[in-house]
N, C-alpha and C positions, 0 to 999 in steps of 0.2 A: 769675344768681346762684343757687347751689344753696340757700342759706339762705332766700331769698325764696320759691323754689319749694316748699321744705319747709314753710314757714309756711302757704302756701296749701293744700297737699295734706294736711298733718297737723293734726288737731284740737289746739287749745291745751289744755294741762293744766288740770285743774279744781283750781286752787290758791287759790281765794277762797271756796269753799263754807263753810269753817269760819271764822265771823266772829271768834271769840276768837283763833284762831291768827293770822289776818292782822293783827288789831289788835296782837297781841304782836310780830309781825315788824316792823310799821311803827313801833312805839314804839322797838324796838331800833335801827332804821335812823335814826330821828330823833336819839336821844341819841348814837349812835355817830358820825354825821356832825357833830353839834354839838361833841362833844369833840375830834374830829379837827381840824376847822377852827379851833377855839378855840386849842388849843396850837400848831398849826402856824403860824397867822398871828401869834399872840402872840410866837413866836420871831423873826419878821420885824420886829415892832415893837420888841422889846427889843434886838435886835442893832443895829437902825437908830438907836436912841437912844444906844447906848454906843459903837459902832464906826464910825458913819458919818463922824464928824469926824476919826478917826485916820488915819494914813498906811496906805494899802492897806486901808482900812476895808471897802470894798465886797467885796473879795476875801475878807477875813477873815469876812464874814457868811455866805458861801455854805455852808461845811460845817456850821456850827451849825444853820442853817435846814433843810438837806437831812437832817441827822441827826435832827432833831426830827420832821419829817414821816415819815421812814422808820420810826423806832421807834414813833411813835404808831399808824401803820397796822398795824404788826406786833402791837402789844399789843391793839388793838381787834379785829382779825380773830380772835385767840385768844379774845377775850371774848364778842363777839356773833356770831361766825361760826356756832356751833351753833344759834343762834336764827333768824337771818334770812339767813345766808350771808355777812354782813359785807361788803356792797357799798360803802356810803357814797360812792357815785360813780354818777351817772346813766349814764356810759359803760359801766361794768361791768354795770349792770342791763340796758342795751340789748343788750349782748353776750349776756347770758343769755337774753334774749328772742329774739334771732336764732338762737340754738342750739336753740330750741324747748323750753327748760326753764322758761319763765315765760309766763304769759298776759298779754295786753295790759292787762287791768284791774289786775293786780298791778303791772305796770310803771308805770302812771300813779300808783298809790298810792305806790310807792317813790320816784318822781321828786318827788312833792309833799312828802313828809316830808323828803327829802334837801335840797331847796331851802329849805324853812322852817327846818330844822335849821341850815343854813349861815348864814342871816340872823340867827337867834337867837344863834349863836356870835359873829358879828361885832359885833352889838349888845352882847354881854357883854364882848367885848374892849375896845370903846370905853368902856363903863362902868367897866371895871377900871382904865384909865389915863386917866380923864377929867381928872384934875388937871394932866396934862402940857400940855394945850391944849384950847381950845374946839372945835377942829377935829380930826377923826380923825387921829392920828399915823401917818405912813407909809402913809396911805390904808388903814389896818387890814390891811396886808399884801396889798393888791390886786395882781393881775398886770397888768403893762403891757408893751407891746412897745417894744424899743429903737428910738429914733428913726432910727437909721442903717439899720434893716432895713425891708423892705417887708412888706406883709401876706402876700404869697406866701411869703417866707422864714419868717415866723412860722407860717404854716399847715403848712409842711413840718416845721418843728421840733416843733410840737405833735403832728402826725400820727405822727412817728417815736417821740417820747417816749411817747405814748399806746399805740402799737402794742407797743412793748417792754414796757411795764407790763402791759397787758392780756394779752399773750401769756404772760407768766410766770404771771399769775393763772389763765388757762385751763388751761395744761398742768399746773401744780403742783396745782391743786385737784382734777384728775381722776386724777393719778398718785400723788401723795404728800400726801393731804389732811391728815395729822397734822402734817406739817412745812411745809406750804405757806406759813404766815404769815412764815416766815424769809426765803425768797427773794423773797416779795412785798415785804416791807419793804426788803430790800436793793436791789431793782430800782427802787423809788420813790426811794430815796436817790441812786442813780446818775442817774436822770432829773433830779432837782433840781440836782445838781452841774453837769450839762451845760447845762440850760436856763435856770437862774435869771438868768445874765447877759444873755440874749437876750429871753426872753418872761416871765420870772418863774416859769415852769414851772406851767402849769395842769394838764394831763392829767386834770382832774377839773372838769367844769362847775359842780358845786356849790361847790367850793373857790373858783372865780372869781366866782360869782354873789353870794354873801353879802357879802364885803368891798366889791364894787363898788356894790351897791345901798345898803348902809348908809352908805358914804362920801358918797353924794350928799346926805345929810341934813346935812352939815357947813355951818357958817355961811359960810365963804369958799371952799367947794369947788364947782366946776362939774362936772356929770356928764360933760361932754366930756373933762375931765382924767383921769377914771378909765375911763369907758366910751367909748373912742375909736372911730374908724371900723373898727378892726381887732378889734372885740369878737367877731366871728363865728369867728375862728380858734380860740377856746377852746371852741367848741361843735362846729363842723363837724369839726375835727381829731380829737377823741376819738370822735365818732360814726362817722366813716369808719373809724377804727382798730378800733372794736368790730365793724363789719361785716366787715372783712378777717380779723380773728382768728376770728370765728365761721365764716366761709367756710373758712378753713384747717382748723379743727377738724372740720367736717363732711366735708371731703375726706379728711382723715387717717383718720377712723373708717371711711369707706367703703372706703378702700384696705386697711385692716386686716381688714375683714370679707370682702373679695374674695380677697386673697392670703393663704393660710394661713401660719402661722408654721413655719419650717424646723425649729425645735426640736420643735414638736408632731408634725411628720411623722416625725422620728427616733424620738420616743417611740412612735408608732403602729407603726412598722416593728419596733422592738424587742419591743413587746408581742405582735405577730403571730408573730414568730419564737419567742418563748417559748411561746406556745400551741401552735405546731406541734411543738415539742420535747416538750411534755407529751403530745400525741397519739401521737407515736412511741413514747414510753416506756410508755404504757398498754397497747399491744398490741391484741389483738382485743376487749378489753372495751369500748373506746370506738370504735364504728363511726362512720364518716362518714355524712352524710345520704344520699349515693348508695348506700352499701352497705346502709344500714338500710332504704332505701325498699322493696326487693322484699319484705322480711319484713313491713313494715307494710301492704303492699298485698294480702296474702293474705286472701281472704274468710274469714269465720268458718266457713261450711259446709265449705270445703276443708280448713281446719285440723281440723275434727271428723272428716272422712273419713280424713285421714291418721292421726289418732290411733287410730281404729277398726282400720285396716289393720295398724298396728303391734301392737295387742293381739291380733288374730287370728293373726298370724304367731308371736307368743310362745306362744299356746295350742297351736298345731299343733306347735311345737318341743317343748313339754312332753309332749304325747301321744306323739310319736315317741320321746322319751327313755324314757317309761314302757314302751312296747312293747318296746324293745330290752332294758330291764331284765328284763321278764318272760321274754323268750326266753332270755336268759342264765341266769336262775334255773332255768327248766325244763331246760335242757341240763345244768346242774350236777347237778340231781336225778337225771336219767337216768344220767349217768356214775357217780353214787354207787351206784345199784342194780346196774349191770353189775359194778362192782368187788366188791360183796358176793357176787354169784353166783360169780364166779371164785374168791373165797376159800373158798366152801363146797366147790367141786370139788377144790381143793387139799387140803382137810382129809379128804375121802373117800379120795383116792388115797394119802395119807400114813398112813392108819389101819393099824396092824399086823395081819397075818393070823394067825388062830388055827390 
């Protein structure tokens, strides 16, 4: 299993160093689990008292109970999610541990407060309806396996219901955290509608633990009536589901990191083409590295020598130009003197004779 290997090789996160923070998170998990179990199991007790004697009463109870559990978890995840993550479920906490997002010490702390919160909620439910009977009514909403099913059937049902619920939690919490409580609540509603007739729908060891333990304190209740030989399906099923979901999440993240996204490749190709077009439009001002390399590799001494040679050539050209100008000027002066002498001769010849 990749998640087990990752737990061994990767150091656990240091999430218990801040005592005040971990205390705040545990308090949120305690009260969140207690409120969730209280209202969820109270819906089972209330519908059992009103609808159990009516025709099709058991069928009529399914949707109100499922709806109550789903809306309760939706509301509480929005409420305490920013504080503790909104687990309220030992299976969800174990899944977070398998994914390497929680240390073992914090996992134990979460489990402790979740189980105690569930027992406190069940005791409060019994106290709330104590006048109805000396014994806990409807076993305080405890989960029981249908007698017509085997423990193997119950295990598969709890495994699949838990896997569906945890899978929605894992994927939505990482991809759409702002809206994650909505599909989480809806998935729990679906799981309850499907599993209530067969197992009572656990998918949460804390939800099963509290009512079962508190119901054992009833006057005429035997623990075997509530905690039967199939008790393990409500623990092993969710825990195996948490392992499978964590394994799937790790494999999915590994595949995403290895295989690049095609959209990202298209963006990179388009960006490269755009850069090439810019280089073509810029002309000779933007040289490539290969073209610029010979210029950068010229030593400083060679650059100085080349500059001096250019200056010397310019000085020689100026001197040559000056010499040519001097020769031209001297020639012009000489031609001027010759012209004047010829004019004097013409004047002598043209002078009238006396």
